[in-house]
Steps between C-alpha positions, in 0.01 A plus 500: 500500500659824396599731786425868506751731334657635818548149637646371178740781489614423858546138407708582189720720713531233769568223244780723340654559827481120582676421174776748556558371845509151367760582254710663774455173694622301202811720472580456870466122451733490200763720659514314834510165331786612288675624810426162673643314210811710494592464868387147589826362389707736724410322818287771657272379779121523505454568132149344491341821611585649153354207312185503721468870435523443120233239522279742702552773256420270203195378691381855568556578128252230403265607779492863384478407139210269537316733750526776247347277236240365741345842567458552125347163425133551575389398154736194445405215728787271378770760547344601842492139615863461435636815635286497812643161603855608425444817706393314802765239488781759449357729777548186742848429396582877525452479871678167559797612285523815704502306814768262358704802414487643855603158630796497277600859540502485875609128516223448738284199591118571481269347754323317218711335231477645145421158354164509664409827337629392167288169537187705592562731189543190284168357633309820447658548160375148380138602621527813297638348180148365380159631519296398796218650700699468823789730401465666162239423232529602133217743498499885519453658849494875550754516775471876528382798300861527379580152366341167428635160632392148529223351703640356834393278779599432863841367409592827358403685831710240696787589263445873566515440872825292459662764289433778760631275787806409290566867427482592856724210597752625249481862638550380861784271404675782318482724807607215724792402290631855485477543885676184548791575269544886491755486806694199371629640165605833359345390175140519651595800697609697199198396297252628771337753261467257220348245736256765638390571140442121453288482819297798397433351145407179657252672719353682191497166324287336772261792506454504110485115496209508766316766303534307178405171665192655661413662161527151341259371764268791435550642849648815356472678159837663427714499194811268507774616740700180585735561203627809691602311797641218295716730304610696796622175675685393196665858455586528878662159503714592193611807700578284791718274294683781343543654859656162598726466209638844567559410868675174415710685248598753761585230747711304248674818398570579865638151556707515191650832625582339823670211329711723269584756770726472802279572811772686687643732244220510240730435212477183270545153653771255408237274303401805282869581451580151380201495261627833364848347464345225291328770280824674450666187359203457259533856390863457420401232253295745308708816502865620534558699808680494837338421828662567839399311811606631850520312828601681811466473878559710815852450628517381860126470529521236772689757712219754449247240622727402795578851615171690437237219467286342225273791483797725411596241249162515344531883503826476309357277228203741450724791485745355247193393289380859499831635401538252224138560373574883475826435296388245241254537221131385503575240235770334704406203706601519860438212751593369829689185428498367854612616850718803447556430127344702219496468120458742218444438116600775276354461158575829322870563543725496189811361677628412849638854546161633534387230726807536725434885505148439641619228746781725624245782558299263713802385688604866577154595619467215738856559623430880559165442669491536874276237647324563830292266690386542860691813510821299430693619189699258291620442141463213258663403173412252223712278264382455138556220244408598136451261208481591149325261255411537128342302227812265495376382849167379352673352196729305726198382696610662827240401756331712765678310770846559339419877479415504876822317576712736297355812655545343843859449403537865414364606841743255670781671307379849622504369857852381459610842390423625844118567487327812406622421144378407162614194287416442129463182310452513122364169392692451160839616652430293818441193306791557286739550800366217698463252219125452581259473213 
């Protein structure tokens, strides 16, 4: 039966908005499924939430698409019969998939197992698949003045009550999960706003779902509104996942920074330095250049610890680091090698004279600096070993271990000169003089 013009206009607008929302859900489903496929092989934990969300978004797309068709199918019983049943089935699975997502996201244990809800949904779905007087019969029924549905029986009313109870249980579970987990992990704490948006969206979803269910039972007479809550939930969960991804990225980046930096001095760690040494060797295979590696330590550091205490020793290491950082260039790699030993990689010096000039500047600044700790003044010096390597080192398959051994030998030579000295080893000349490869 044709609807009045104003009602038809409202329905056309609503169906257009439903379709646009459904397409957005489809995009969400595809994006997060691709994301899930890309990261599942990297060993990350709790990936199922992304897969569940993809299924929820896809299911919601089908729900919104069929609902938009349903409200415009008053003159086509065959089409109405098909889309009405699909809309009802997808509406059920929207709620269960949302509950499943919350369980996965919060890694929680619901009071009632998910399999029971999936079983109930499957049983109800089987009842809606075929025309019957208990649930849905293939005949027109004026659901409201806004749209026409199918004739229904007692089973449909029972389904409506089940759906409302399921929606309330999902909402209560969401709130309960968040209260249980928010103090246990920074991830949930930092996602507080996103979770709050999800909670509000679920509340709207429940209210709109109740309104549409009561309209379907002819208790109310209001145009379709469930689609609004359904889309808001899908959209808010997407925001929640994005928020979690950002938080995880920040935490991994922070952890990475902790790994590559020395906690005491703030400069690079030995592990990072050794990785960069390997990168230097690889770069020498591709281009002709000279690289200088420096290893130095604080002379008589043990005496500083013994005479002034270990806190003073830490202070010396921090001060030496600060002096070196102010002297070298941002492109140079400066790391704490271990204990009182430090290492530098110079990538942009044309020859060892330039490298030695910078190292000597560092040596002089440390030597002239007047340390003071706990109102006790003292001085400190450093000894430096410098190693020059070029593309011949890579061609001769010089290993990272051999490079570190050679620069350690240069430092040993500087110590033997009387400390507060610099010693240089140029790899080709050293190999020639010692007979090494």
